C-alpha positions as CSV (number, residue, x, y, z in Angstrom):
1,M,16.4,-20.6,-40.6
2,S,15.0,-19.8,-37.5
3,V,12.6,-16.8,-36.6
4,T,14.8,-14.7,-34.7
5,S,14.2,-12.3,-31.7
6,R,12.0,-9.0,-32.8
7,Q,13.5,-6.1,-31.1
8,H,10.3,-5.4,-28.8
9,A,10.5,-2.2,-26.4
10,A,6.7,-2.3,-26.2
11,G,5.2,1.0,-25.1
12,A,8.3,2.6,-24.9
13,S,8.7,5.9,-26.9
14,P,8.4,5.5,-31.1
15,S,11.5,8.8,-30.6
16,Q,13.6,5.7,-29.1
17,P,15.6,3.1,-30.5
18,A,14.4,-0.4,-30.2
19,A,16.6,-2.3,-27.9
20,P,18.5,-5.7,-28.8
21,E,17.3,-8.6,-27.3
22,P,18.5,-12.7,-27.4
23,S,17.2,-14.8,-30.4
24,F,14.6,-17.1,-29.7
25,A,16.8,-19.9,-29.9
26,E,18.7,-18.6,-27.1
27,R,15.7,-17.7,-25.0
28,A,14.2,-21.2,-25.4
29,R,17.8,-22.6,-24.2
30,T,17.8,-20.4,-21.2
31,L,14.5,-21.5,-20.5
32,A,15.2,-25.2,-20.9
33,Y,18.8,-24.4,-18.6
34,V,16.3,-22.7,-15.6
35,G,13.6,-25.2,-15.7
36,R,13.3,-28.1,-13.8
37,V,10.4,-30.0,-14.5
38,G,7.9,-29.8,-17.7
39,T,4.7,-31.1,-19.2
40,L,5.4,-34.4,-21.4
41,A,2.5,-34.8,-24.1
42,S,2.5,-38.3,-25.8
43,L,0.3,-39.8,-27.5
44,S,-1.7,-42.6,-25.8
45,A,-1.4,-46.0,-26.0
46,K,-5.4,-46.7,-24.5
47,H,-6.8,-44.1,-26.7
48,P,-5.0,-43.7,-30.1
49,G,-4.7,-40.3,-31.3
50,W,-5.6,-39.1,-27.9
51,P,-2.5,-36.5,-26.6
52,F,-1.7,-37.7,-22.8
53,G,0.0,-35.5,-20.3
54,S,2.1,-35.8,-17.7
55,V,4.2,-33.8,-15.1
56,M,8.2,-34.4,-16.3
57,P,11.0,-33.7,-14.1
58,Y,14.0,-33.8,-16.8
59,A,17.9,-32.4,-16.7
60,L,19.8,-31.7,-19.8
61,D,22.4,-33.6,-21.7
62,E,25.3,-31.2,-22.9
63,R,23.5,-30.4,-26.8
64,G,20.6,-29.4,-24.6
65,S,18.3,-32.4,-24.9
66,P,15.8,-33.2,-22.0
67,L,17.0,-36.2,-20.2
68,F,13.7,-38.3,-18.2
69,L,14.0,-41.3,-15.4
70,I,10.8,-42.9,-16.0
71,S,9.7,-46.1,-14.8
72,S,8.6,-48.9,-17.1
73,M,5.1,-49.0,-14.9
74,A,4.1,-45.0,-15.8
75,M,1.5,-44.3,-18.6
76,H,3.7,-42.0,-20.2
77,T,6.4,-44.5,-21.0
78,Q,4.0,-47.0,-22.1
79,N,3.0,-44.6,-24.5
80,V,6.1,-43.6,-26.0
81,L,7.1,-46.9,-26.3
82,R,4.6,-47.5,-28.6
83,D,4.6,-44.3,-30.6
84,P,7.8,-42.1,-29.8
85,R,6.6,-39.1,-30.8
86,A,6.3,-36.2,-28.0
87,A,6.4,-32.7,-27.2
88,L,7.7,-31.2,-23.5
89,L,6.4,-27.8,-22.6
90,I,8.3,-25.7,-20.3
91,A,7.1,-22.6,-18.7
92,H,8.1,-19.8,-16.6
93,H,4.9,-17.8,-14.8
94,E,6.3,-14.6,-13.3
95,S,2.9,-14.8,-11.9
96,L,-0.5,-16.2,-12.1
97,E,-2.3,-13.0,-13.2
98,D,0.2,-12.9,-16.2
99,A,0.3,-16.4,-16.8
100,L,-0.3,-16.0,-20.8
101,G,2.4,-13.4,-20.9
102,S,5.0,-15.4,-19.4
103,A,8.0,-17.6,-21.4
104,R,7.6,-20.6,-22.2
105,V,8.7,-23.5,-25.1
106,T,7.7,-26.4,-26.5
107,L,10.3,-28.8,-27.7
108,M,8.9,-31.4,-29.9
109,G,10.5,-34.6,-31.3
110,N,11.1,-38.5,-30.4
111,V,11.6,-40.3,-26.8
112,G,13.8,-43.0,-26.7
113,K,16.2,-44.9,-24.1
114,V,19.6,-43.5,-23.9
115,P,22.3,-45.9,-24.8
116,S,24.5,-47.9,-22.7
117,E,27.5,-46.5,-23.5
118,E,25.9,-42.6,-22.6
119,L,24.3,-44.3,-19.4
120,E,27.0,-43.0,-16.8
121,M,27.6,-39.7,-18.1
122,V,23.7,-39.6,-18.3
123,R,23.2,-40.8,-14.8
124,A,25.6,-38.2,-13.5
125,R,24.3,-35.4,-15.2
126,Y,20.5,-36.1,-13.6
127,L,21.6,-36.9,-10.2
128,R,23.2,-33.4,-10.1
129,S,19.4,-32.0,-10.6
130,Y,17.9,-34.5,-8.8
131,E,19.8,-35.5,-5.3
132,N,16.7,-37.3,-4.3
133,A,16.7,-39.7,-7.6
134,R,19.5,-41.7,-5.9
135,Y,16.2,-43.7,-3.9
136,W,15.2,-45.3,-7.0
137,V,17.6,-44.7,-9.8
138,D,19.0,-48.3,-10.1
139,F,15.3,-49.5,-9.3
140,E,15.1,-52.3,-12.2
141,D,11.7,-50.6,-13.6
142,F,13.6,-47.2,-14.4
143,A,15.3,-46.3,-17.0
144,F,16.8,-42.9,-18.9
145,Y,15.3,-41.9,-21.8
146,R,16.1,-38.5,-24.1
147,L,13.5,-36.1,-26.1
148,A,15.3,-36.0,-29.3
149,I,14.1,-32.8,-31.1
150,I,13.1,-32.2,-34.1
151,D,11.4,-28.4,-33.6
152,A,10.7,-25.8,-30.9
153,Y,8.2,-23.3,-30.9
154,Y,9.1,-20.4,-28.3
155,V,6.4,-17.7,-26.7
156,G,7.9,-14.8,-25.0
157,G,4.9,-13.4,-24.1
158,F,1.7,-11.5,-26.0
159,G,2.8,-10.8,-29.5
160,V,6.4,-12.4,-29.3
161,M,6.6,-15.9,-30.6
162,G,7.7,-18.2,-33.3
163,W,9.1,-21.6,-34.5
164,L,13.0,-22.5,-34.2
165,S,14.7,-24.9,-35.9
166,A,15.9,-28.2,-34.0
167,E,19.9,-27.1,-35.4
168,D,19.3,-23.7,-34.1
169,Y,17.9,-24.3,-30.8
170,Y,21.3,-26.7,-30.2
171,A,23.7,-24.2,-31.3
172,A,22.2,-21.8,-28.8
173,E,23.6,-21.3,-25.4
174,A,21.7,-20.3,-22.5
175,D,22.2,-16.8,-21.2
176,P,25.2,-16.0,-18.9
177,L,23.1,-14.4,-16.4
178,A,20.5,-17.2,-16.4
179,D,21.6,-18.4,-12.7
180,S,21.7,-15.0,-11.1
181,A,18.7,-13.1,-12.9
182,A,16.6,-14.0,-9.9
183,G,18.7,-12.6,-7.3
184,I,19.0,-9.3,-9.5
185,L,15.6,-8.9,-10.1
186,A,15.4,-9.2,-6.6
187,H,17.7,-6.8,-5.3
188,M,16.7,-4.0,-8.5
189,N,13.0,-4.4,-7.2
190,A,13.6,-4.3,-3.4
191,D,16.2,-2.1,-3.3
192,H,16.4,0.1,-6.8
193,V,13.0,1.6,-7.3
194,D,14.2,5.2,-8.3
195,A,17.0,4.1,-10.7
196,M,14.8,2.0,-12.8
197,I,12.2,5.0,-12.9
198,L,15.3,7.3,-14.2
199,L,16.6,4.7,-16.1
200,A,13.0,4.2,-18.2
201,R,13.1,8.1,-18.3
202,T,16.4,8.8,-19.6
203,H,16.3,5.2,-21.8
204,A,12.7,4.5,-23.1
205,G,11.2,8.1,-22.6
206,L,8.6,7.2,-20.4
207,E,7.2,8.7,-17.1
208,A,6.7,6.3,-14.6
209,T,5.7,6.8,-10.8
210,E,6.6,2.6,-10.3
211,A,8.5,0.6,-11.9
212,Q,9.8,-3.4,-11.6
213,M,12.2,-5.1,-13.6
214,T,11.2,-8.4,-14.8
215,A,13.8,-9.6,-17.2
216,V,17.3,-9.4,-17.0
217,D,19.7,-11.1,-19.7
218,R,23.5,-10.3,-20.9
219,L,21.7,-7.8,-23.5
220,G,19.4,-5.6,-21.3
221,F,16.4,-5.9,-19.3
222,H,13.0,-5.4,-19.5
223,L,11.0,-2.8,-17.1
224,R,7.1,-2.8,-16.1
225,L,6.3,0.4,-15.4
226,K,2.8,2.7,-14.4
227,T,2.5,5.7,-15.7
228,A,-0.2,8.3,-16.2
229,E,-1.5,6.5,-19.5
230,G,-1.6,3.2,-17.4
231,M,1.2,0.4,-17.1
232,K,3.5,0.3,-20.1
233,G,6.7,-1.8,-20.7
234,A,10.1,-1.4,-22.1
235,R,13.4,-2.8,-23.1
236,I,16.5,-1.3,-22.1
237,A,19.7,-1.9,-23.7
238,F,22.9,-2.4,-21.1
239,S,25.7,0.0,-22.8
240,I,27.8,-3.1,-22.8
241,E,27.0,-6.7,-22.8
242,A,27.5,-8.2,-19.0
243,R,28.8,-11.7,-18.8
244,T,28.3,-12.4,-15.3
245,P,26.5,-10.5,-12.0
246,Q,28.9,-8.5,-11.0
247,Q,29.2,-6.9,-14.5
248,A,25.7,-6.4,-14.7
249,R,25.9,-4.5,-11.6
250,E,28.4,-2.4,-12.7
251,I,26.8,-1.5,-15.9
252,L,23.8,-0.7,-14.2
253,V,25.6,1.7,-11.4
254,E,27.0,3.5,-14.6
255,M,23.7,3.9,-16.5
256,V,22.3,5.9,-13.7
257,K,25.4,7.9,-13.1
258,K,24.9,9.0,-16.4
259,G,21.0,9.4,-16.7
260,R,21.3,11.6,-12.8
261,A,24.1,13.5,-14.9
262,R,21.5,14.1,-17.7
263,S,18.6,15.2,-15.3
């Protein structure tokens, strides 16, 4: 059983109900989906028992396991051939000033060569993510490897963290707004600050002079707010689930309309 998401609305009024959020497993799958490069920690062949960190581009297979294209000459390859136990850290930093408040997931498991019967599929998946890899994918010293996950640890920010099982990670899906989230955030923060200040007041009970949308998913969004009491955060739920960027836009427009009618 995984540790599922708490319902956080940090900084919101105590009278406001907590807004629902995706589970830790969903957020971990989303983070792995949008990520392109992680840090692979393998066990050093030269210094037994010591961890060895490597920058590691990856793609995902159909289940969500990371796929690596690595050379036999690379130190991390020599390490996992000696001991397959490894961990991949995938992090999303919203800003350097708030690195510890940003989401990240550590996927723990065993690294092994991809079986020959899967190579065609894996090759196609990897090259969709890394077109430039065509220049070396067929070199004799390169091969595809997979991290078979046995456990995972998700951190969503300060006080938002927990273990999730490999079964729950594999059963979850990436958020349907994952590919469009960056565009939604950019649009809202550039053109609709007043609307977000209104939503903070009507849905989180917070009076703010500045607002920034920091995350969005199918169930709602997070705001960072400047208030008379300092910086606060709020989680606001969508009125209905959004599965597409257009649905998210329509829901936000309707929420703002209703907020203006009440104020």
